[in-house]
N, C-alpha and C positions, 0 to 999 in steps of 0.2 A: 683419570685426569679429565676435567671438563674442557671441552673445546669450544672456541668461538664460532658461532653460527654465522655464516656469510650468505647473504641473499644475492642470487644472480639474476641478471636481466638478460633476456634473449635479444640479440641484435642481428638483423639480416645484413650481411656484407657479401656482395658478389654472389648471391644465390646460396650461400652457406649460412649456417646458424652459429653465432659466436656467443659464448657465455661471458659476461662481464659483471663484476660486482655492482650492486645497486648503488652503493655510495659513489663509485666511480662514474656511474651513469648520471647521477644527479649533478656531480661536479662538472661533467662535460656539458650537460644541459645548461647549467648556470653560465659557463664560459661562452657557450654559443649564444645565449641571450645577450651577453654584454658585448661580444666581439664577433658575432656570427656573420654580419654583413657590414657594408659601409655605413648604412644608416644607424645600426646598433653601435658601431664604433664611435660615430659622431655624437650620438646621444650620450654615450658613456663619458666621453671626454668633456662634453658640455656640463654634465652633472658633476664631474670631478672639479671643474673650474668654479662652478657655482658654490660647491661646498668649501673650496679653498677660499673663495671670496668672502664667505660668511664666517670664517675663522676669526678675523679681527672684530667682527660684530659680536660674536659670542664672547670673545675676550673682554670687550668693552662692557657688554650688557650683564655678564654673569661673573666672570672670573675676577676682574678688577673693580667690580661695582661696589658702591658704598650703600649699604642697606640701613645702617644707623650711624649717625654722626653726632658729636658733641657740639659742633658749630659748623655753619655752612662753609667755612674756610677749608675744612678737611676734604671737600669735594674737588678742590683744585688740583689734587695729585693725579687726576686722570680716572677714567672709568665712569660708568653711569652713576648718577647721584639719585638713586631711588629713595633715599631719605627725604628728598624734596617732596616727593609725592605724599609721604606720610605727614609732612609738615603742612602741606597745602591741600590736603584731601578735602576738608570741609569747604574750602573756597571753590575747588574744582567741581564738587558734587552739588553744591547749593548756591554758588555765586554770591550775590549781595544780599541774600535773604538773611534777616536778622539772626544772629547766632543763638539767641535765647529762644527763638521760635522755630529752629530748624527741625525739631521733632515733628512738626506738622508736615514738612517736606518729606521726612522719612516715611511717615504714614502714607502719604500720597504715592511714593514709590512702591511701597508694599501693596497698596490697593491695586495699582496698575498690574503688578506681577500676579496678584491673586486672581484678578479678572481675566488676565490672559491665560493663566493655567486653567481656569474654569472653562474658558472658551475652547481649549484644546480638545475636550471630549465631545464627540458628536452627539452624545445622548442629551446634552444640555442645550443643543441648538433649538431655537424657536423664539416665539414672541416673549417668553419669560426672560430669556437671556438678554434681549434688547432692553427690557425694563430694568434688569439688574445693572446693565451697563449705564443706562441713563441715570439711575440712582447713584451709582458709583462716581460718575463724572460730576454730578451735582455736589456730592460730599467732598470730592477733591477740590473743586473750585472754592467751596466754602472754607476748607482748611487752608488753602493757599492764600485766599483773599482776606479771610477773617472779617471782623466787623460785626459778627453775630455770636450769640451764645458765649459771650465773654472773651472771645478771641480778639486780640489786638489787630486792627486793620493793617494789612501790608499791601501797598500799591504794586501794580504789575511791573512797574519800573524796578522794583527790588527782587522780582522773581528771577531765578536763574539756575544754571546748572542742569543736572540730570532730570529733575522734575519737569522743567520747561521742554527739554528735548523729547521726553516721553509723551507729555501732554500734546505737544504740537503734532507728533507723529500719529498718535492714536486718534485725536480729534480730527485731524485733516483727512485721514483715511476713512474714519467712521462717517463723517459728514459728507465726504465726496462720493461714497458708494451709491446712495440713493440718487444723487444728481447724475452720476454716471449711467445708471440704469435708465433714467428718463431720457438722457441724451442719446444713448444707444438705441432705444426704442424709437425715439423721435427721428433719428437718422434713417431708420428703416420704414418710417411711416409713409403711407400713400398720400397724405396731405402735403401739398407743396410748401405751404407756409411753415408747418411744423418741421418738415425735413430741411428746409432752407435755413431756419433759425438754428437747428441743431448742428448742421454742417458749419455754419458761420462761427458758432461758439467754439466748437471742437478745433477747427483749423486755425482760428485766430489765437487761441491759447497755446496750441501745440507749436505754432509758428513763432512764439515769443520765448525767450529764455526766462528761466525762473527768476533770475536776478532782476530782469526788467519788470516782471510782475510785482516783485517785492517793492521795488522803488515806486511803482504806480500806486500800490496799496498804502505805502508809508507816506508818500508826499502828495499825490494827486487825489486820492480818495476823499480826504477831508474837504477838498474844494467842491466836490459834487454832492456832498451830503447837506441836508438842511442845517441851519445854524444851531438848532437845538440838539442835534445829534452829536454825541461825543464818544467816538470809539477809540480806545487807546491803541498804542502801537502794537501791542501783542495781539489784540483782536484783529487788526488790519492785516498783520502778518499771517494769522491763521486763515483769514479769508483768501489771501493769495495762494497759500499752500493748498487749500481746499479746491479752489478753481483749477489749479494746475493738475492736481491728482484726479479730479473728476474728468477732465478732458482725456487723459491717458487711459484711465480705467474704462471710459466709454468705448474707446476703440478696441480694447481687449475684450470687453463683453460683447461688442458687435461681432467680433470674430467668432465667438462661441455661438451667437445666435445664427450666424450664417451657416454654421456646420450642422444645424438641425434641419431635418426634413420638414417642409411646410405642411405636409399632410397631417402632422400632429395637431397643428393649430386649426386646420380645417375640420378635423374630426371633433375637436373640442367645441367648435362653433356649431357643428351639426347636432351635437348632444345638448346644446343650449347652455353650455358653461359660460359664465360671464368672462369678458376679455381679461380683466385684471386677475381673476382667479386662474385663468389659463396661464397667464404670464407667471404668476407667483408660484403655482403648484406644479406646472408641467414644463414650461419653457426655460425659466431661469435656472432651476436646479440642474438640468442637463447641460445648459450652456456654460454655467460656472464650472461644472466638472470637467468640461473639455478644455478650459483655459486656466487651470490651476497654476501651471508653471509661469505663464506671463503675468498673471495676477500677483504671484509671489515676487516676481522680478520688480513689478511696479511698487509693491509695498516696501521692498528693500531700498529701492531708489528714493522713495519718499523719506524713509528713515534717515538716509544719508543726506538728503537735501535739507534737512532741518539745520545742518551745520552752516548753511548759507545765510541764515537769518542774522548773523552777526554783522552783515553788511548794512542792515537797516537799524542797528543798535539794539537788537534783542539779545539779552545776555544768556545765551544757551550754554551748554557744557563746553563747547569749543571756545567760546568767548571767555568763559571763566578760566579755562586752562591757559589761554593766551594772556589774560590779565595776571594770573599767578606767576607766569614765567617772566614778567617784567620786574619782579622784586629784585632790587640791586644787591640785596644781601646774599643772594645765591648766584654762583658762577655759571651763567648761561645754561639754565635747566630746560630750555625750550624742547629739546629732543625728547627728554624723559616725559614732559607734560603731554606732548602730542602723541607719543607712543602709548601712554596710558589711556588717553581718550580714544585712540584708534582701537585699542584692545576692547574697550567697552562697546564701540560701534560694531566691531567684528563679532563679539559674542551675541549681540542682539540680532544682527543680520544672519549669522550662521544658524541661530535658533529658528528664525523664520524659514530659512531654506530647508533645514532638516525636518521641520514640521510639515512643510508642503510636500516633501518627498514621502513622508509617512502617510499623509492623507491620500496622495495620489496612488500609492501602492495599495492602501486599504480599499479605496473605491474600485480600483482595477480588479482586486481579488473578489470583491462582492459582485461585480458585474459578470465575472466568469463562473461564479458558483451557482 
């Protein structure tokens, strides 16, 4: 007759050796983890309470949810009305963009995702990648605006939804980075005027809320521009986001520059290497490697800050969801609309954070190899 094989684990008790089954040992370890001390007991009880509090949410969002309905009135029986998202998906994703031209907005979203995926691989980093991004941005703006190559013109006031959110995030970060490098180097400059101007710009922008900058860009900027200059609201909003991102990125980059020994710059000068070549090939790569986590945090913050543009009338994805939720035919679908938009923001921000961890781990492994 085959017999069950039992694995024993040795435990020291009072100077003697006691044999206990491994399964029992694992069980006792699990119980000790949950109730081993006062802190473990408190954390266990808090976790149970949190799970218990989420039971009604799960019941509302999944069990009693309405995924498909014949009419909006069916959602009045309770539970989440996810059918509303399906009915208003095009409005949330594309805003007021003409329905017959929304294929152009879809191409813009695909192009942004393709360029981001291309940028993920370090082997493509370099001047060619910058040219590819510049060409891609130009194609996106042509597709969204039209007016050339037989595409019907669409004013920026009709742009909205996910393409506007992605374009504002990508363009503001991309345009802000070179300005941030100049401001960070200027703040460390030995020239008093350069250093003073850099400090003034950085501290002034960092001392103002983004909402205030958006109002300045939307309302006051046209008053300071020449009469012949006409920058639409979307362009002024992009300018405010770029200035805001540049000030915060400059401080992050300055922190990386301070972590480098000054001897490297002196050695480059002794070898006759030009200043900007030293900065571009020696100083910046090391400084950026040291500040990947705060750079990532700033990028995530800027992606989420694009939701504030609704204050100045730019029809981004959050504005589109808010507009869709005002449809009187649907019974109070605000929660579903905002949760759907929050899920999209979470996917974007979590993807940025996961990629930064991957890059940080890869660079650390290379430095130790």
